[in-house]
C-alpha positions, 0 to 999 in steps of 0.5 A, a space after each residue: 306651655 308659655 302661659 302666665 298664670 294665676 296666682 295664690 296668696 300663698 304661693 312664691 311668684 318669679 321673675 327669672 332675669 337673664 334666665 337663658 332657655 330656662 335651666 333656673 326657672 324649670 328647677 325652681 318650677 318643678 319645685 313649686 314656684 310660680 316663674 311666670 317671666 323669663 328675660 332674656 337678651 337672646 333671642 334663640 331661648 323664646 323656644 325652649 324657655 316657653 314649651 318647656 315653661 309655663 312662663 313668657 320669654 321676654 326678649 329683653 336686655 335686663 339693664 332695659 328692664 323697668 320697676 313698673 314691668 315688674 311691677 306688673 309680672 307679680 301683680 297682687 302676689 305676696 310673695 315675690 322672687 327675683 331670681 337670675 344669673 347675669 353673665 360671668 364672662 370675665 371669668 370665661 377661659 374663652 374670653 380672656 383676650 380683650 378682658 382689660 379693655 372691657 373693664 367694668 363694662 363686663 359686671 354692669 349687668 351685675 348690678 343691673 340686677 341689684 338695681 332692679 332688686 333694690 327698687 321693686 324691694 321683692 321678698 325674695 332673691 337669689 342669684 347664681 353665678 361663678 366663685 369667683 364673683 366673691 372676690 370681685 368689688 361688684 359682688 360687695 356692690 350687689 349686697 349694697 343693693 340688699 340693704 334690710 335682707 337677711 342673707 345667706 351666700 357661699 360655694 355649692 359644690 354640685 356634685 354634693 347636690 346630685 349632678 353628675 357634673 363637676 360644677 362649683 357655684 355662688 348661690 347666694 339667697 336674701 329674703 325680707 321674711 326672716 333668717 334664709 339658708 340653703 338646704 344641705 346635701 342631706 335636706 335636698 336629698 340627692 345621692 351623687 351621680 356619676 357619668 355612667 349614670 346620666 348617659 350611658 344607654 343613650 343609642 351609640 352614635 359615629 362623630 357627626 352622626 344624630 339620632 333619628 328620634 331625638 334631633 339634639 342627640 347630635 354629635 359635632 363630625 371630627 377630623 381625621 386627625 382628630 379620629 386618631 387622637 380619639 383612638 388613642 385617648 384613654 379615659 382619664 388619661 390625657 394627651 401626655 398618654 398616647 402611644 403616638 406623640 406625633 399626633 399631639 398638636 404643635 402648640 401643646 408640645 412648647 412649653 407654654 402649651 404644658 398647662 393643657 391636658 385636659 384638652 382632647 380628653 375622654 370622660 369616665 364613665 365611674 366620675 362626674 363629667 367635667 364642668 360643660 361650658 358651651 364649646 363642650 360639643 368639641 374633642 379639642 375644647 378639653 375632656 368633652 370625649 364620649 368616655 368609650 365612643 370615637 366622638 364628642 358627646 351629644 348635644 343631648 348628652 350636655 344637656 342630661 349632664 346640666 340636669 335638664 329633663 331628657 325630654 326639654 326640647 331647645 330647636 323646634 319640630 324640623 328646625 336644623 340643629 345648629 350646633 354652636 347656638 344649641 352649645 351655647 345654651 346648654 353650656 351657659 344654662 345654670 343645672 336645673 339641679 340648682 334650680 331645684 335646689 333653691 326652689 326647694 330652699 326657698 319653700 323650706 324658708 317660706 313654709 317655716 316662716 308660715 309655721 312661726 305665724 300660725 303658732 304665735 296668731 
């Protein structure tokens, strides 16, 4: 993998901006979209992106990408797709501090995406982001760049499409070819899934353990205090339900801590997982405790809950797994399932247009 492919005249040829480790690319690839390049500023993403996808990784900030560079990727493609998920740090619960000082700089990359759409005029565009973007002025500014396109956008409840994780995301589709929409859950054809169906059969681990046959099946160490806490935790319950309330963190005993009941929690086997974040490998960062083992979920389990294939490689053989670095890649990724939903919707759209053209010829 990692090589660009020749294109035929009827296929969709895509470039993935803010590609990260390749979740969006991989999902679209599985649905027959020929993504030829992914662009991201994080060098850690090169290995997983190129190892798992037949596309080139370009380490570059999207603000520095030129129209000519995109033209070189598309070559003579008749149906060009520009895709991406601009970083959404302004709405992250881990980035509240300093938001006022950052101001509009948070949104520059969204507008850079729009600039490339306006200047390149690809036949198809897709964007994935947080639902809160709908309430922000920058979303309307992005739509202004899409003059001449037919649009569909809305909040997708990923559980309804078979993701074993509670996740709601804004998805936008735009086309110069005709009317476009996202497929319904029934048309997509995936049953709802829960944590048990996703990860129950993975080998057991202790806190701080790593499976010899899968280096990504690794869990973070727990302090003696956190081991005592996780032994008190019950799936679906909170620290308010612990028998030993002396283990409750001092900050949560205060009135200001009452709004954080989900930390130090366990997942439930028969429910979708909580939203996977960049901090998902830490027991104290949310409801990321394993449903029955006394540890946080492993990186592999997090990747599976993000719908990455079980053999998706994030780290080169023999390289030490950095929990923070890989956790960031997994948490920031567009779930592969969303990539598949977008890819299948785009193929459905293009095939429908082609059928209409053929019948009227």
